[in-house]
C-alpha positions as CSV (number, residue, x, y, z in Angstrom):
1,M,43.0,119.6,-110.7
2,P,45.8,122.0,-110.0
3,P,44.8,125.6,-109.3
4,H,46.7,127.0,-112.2
5,R,44.5,125.0,-114.6
6,R,41.1,126.0,-113.0
7,P,39.5,128.8,-115.0
8,N,37.5,131.6,-113.4
9,L,34.2,131.4,-115.3
10,D,32.1,134.5,-115.5
11,P,28.6,133.8,-114.3
12,D,27.3,136.0,-117.2
13,L,29.1,133.7,-119.7
14,L,27.4,130.6,-118.2
15,R,24.1,132.3,-118.2
16,F,24.5,133.3,-121.9
17,Y,25.1,129.7,-122.9
18,A,22.2,128.4,-120.7
19,D,19.9,131.0,-122.3
20,H,21.0,130.6,-125.9
21,F,21.9,126.9,-126.0
22,P,19.5,125.2,-123.6
23,D,19.7,121.8,-125.3
24,H,23.5,121.7,-125.5
25,T,26.2,120.4,-123.3
26,I,29.2,122.6,-122.4
27,A,32.7,121.3,-122.2
28,V,35.2,123.4,-120.3
29,C,38.8,122.5,-121.4
30,C,41.3,123.3,-118.6
31,F,44.9,123.6,-119.6
32,D,48.0,125.6,-118.9
33,N,49.4,127.6,-121.8
34,A,52.9,127.2,-120.4
35,D,52.5,123.5,-121.0
36,A,51.1,123.7,-124.6
37,Q,53.6,121.2,-126.0
38,R,52.0,118.4,-124.0
39,A,48.4,119.5,-124.9
40,K,46.1,116.7,-126.2
41,P,43.3,117.2,-128.7
42,L,39.7,116.8,-127.6
43,L,37.5,114.4,-129.6
44,L,33.7,114.3,-128.9
45,W,31.2,112.0,-130.5
46,Y,27.6,113.0,-130.2
47,A,24.2,112.9,-132.0
48,P,23.6,116.3,-133.6
49,L,20.5,118.4,-132.8
50,D,19.9,118.9,-136.6
51,P,21.3,115.9,-138.6
52,D,20.8,117.8,-141.9
53,R,23.3,120.5,-140.9
54,L,26.9,120.6,-139.9
55,T,27.8,123.4,-137.4
56,V,31.3,124.3,-136.3
57,P,31.4,126.3,-133.0
58,A,33.1,129.6,-133.5
59,L,31.2,132.1,-131.3
60,D,33.9,134.6,-130.3
61,S,34.6,136.0,-126.9
62,H,38.2,136.4,-125.8
63,T,37.3,138.5,-122.8
64,G,35.8,135.7,-120.7
65,A,32.5,137.6,-120.8
66,A,29.4,136.6,-122.7
67,P,29.8,137.0,-126.5
68,D,28.6,140.2,-128.1
69,L,26.2,139.0,-130.8
70,D,26.0,142.5,-132.3
71,S,29.7,142.8,-133.1
72,A,31.7,141.8,-136.2
73,V,34.8,139.9,-135.1
74,P,38.2,139.3,-136.7
75,V,38.6,135.8,-137.9
76,D,41.5,133.5,-138.8
77,H,39.9,130.1,-139.1
78,W,40.3,127.0,-141.1
79,V,36.8,125.4,-141.2
80,L,37.3,121.8,-142.1
81,L,34.3,119.5,-142.7
82,S,33.8,115.8,-143.4
83,T,31.0,113.3,-143.6
84,D,30.7,109.5,-143.5
85,Q,28.3,109.7,-146.4
86,A,30.9,111.3,-148.8
87,P,31.2,109.4,-152.1
88,S,34.6,108.0,-153.3
89,G,36.9,110.8,-154.6
90,W,35.1,113.5,-152.5
91,G,37.3,116.1,-150.8
92,A,41.0,116.1,-150.0
93,P,42.4,112.8,-148.6
94,I,44.0,112.8,-145.2
95,D,47.3,111.1,-144.5
96,Y,47.7,110.2,-140.8
97,P,51.0,109.2,-139.1
98,R,51.7,105.5,-139.5
99,D,52.2,105.2,-135.7
100,M,48.7,106.5,-135.0
101,R,46.6,103.9,-133.1
102,H,44.1,102.1,-135.3
103,R,41.3,102.6,-132.7
104,L,41.8,106.4,-133.0
105,R,42.0,106.4,-136.7
106,A,38.7,104.7,-137.0
107,F,37.0,107.8,-135.6
108,L,38.8,110.3,-138.0
109,P,37.8,111.3,-141.5
110,T,39.5,109.9,-144.6
111,A,38.8,113.1,-146.5
112,V,37.9,116.7,-145.7
113,M,36.7,119.9,-147.5
114,G,37.4,123.3,-146.1
115,R,37.7,127.0,-146.4
116,H,40.1,129.5,-144.8
117,Y,38.5,132.7,-143.4
118,G,41.7,134.8,-143.2
119,R,43.4,137.1,-141.0
120,G,42.3,140.7,-141.4
121,Q,38.7,139.6,-142.4
122,T,35.8,140.3,-140.1
123,L,32.5,138.4,-139.9
124,P,29.4,138.6,-137.8
125,N,29.9,136.9,-134.5
126,G,28.6,133.3,-134.7
127,D,29.2,129.7,-135.6
128,F,29.9,128.3,-139.1
129,T,27.2,126.1,-140.6
130,I,26.4,124.3,-143.8
131,H,23.6,122.0,-144.9
132,H,24.7,118.4,-145.4
133,R,23.6,118.2,-149.0
134,E,25.6,121.3,-149.9
135,L,28.7,119.9,-148.2
136,L,28.2,116.6,-150.2
137,A,28.0,118.7,-153.4
138,G,31.2,120.6,-152.4
139,D,29.4,123.9,-152.4
140,L,31.4,125.6,-149.7
141,D,30.1,129.0,-150.8
142,R,27.0,128.0,-148.8
143,I,28.8,128.1,-145.5
144,E,27.0,130.7,-143.3
145,R,27.5,132.3,-140.0
146,L,24.9,131.2,-137.5
147,Q,23.9,133.1,-134.4
148,P,22.1,131.6,-131.5
149,N,18.4,132.5,-131.0
150,R,18.0,135.7,-129.1
151,R,15.7,135.6,-126.1
């Protein structure tokens, strides 16, 4: 990998994730912001640790240091969720480009539900999470911020 794409990872950041997320795998995405036009999305498929809950990673640390779990952080996120168990007519349908490969489209949702957490709003630092049955019911008011266990 070219040197300009290799991040300098703070050992305290790696220790934070090892301590707070011991059963998780970490993916480090290496890219060059100067080449953002050619960036490709990352698609991961995995078995969740809690199959009854959908969790969207959103722990905030823009300094490269370990996240501060005691801080409120500014947010500007669209949290979009989907499930293979959604009934017909659930959520907003997704239209994909006609030239998208069928093999890729098979992994993507046909409908989503979501909420915008807007610019200027602050929330406790953490991930977004919702119980699967609440998502199926369309009760997005039940989305919560989830912090890792403190050790």
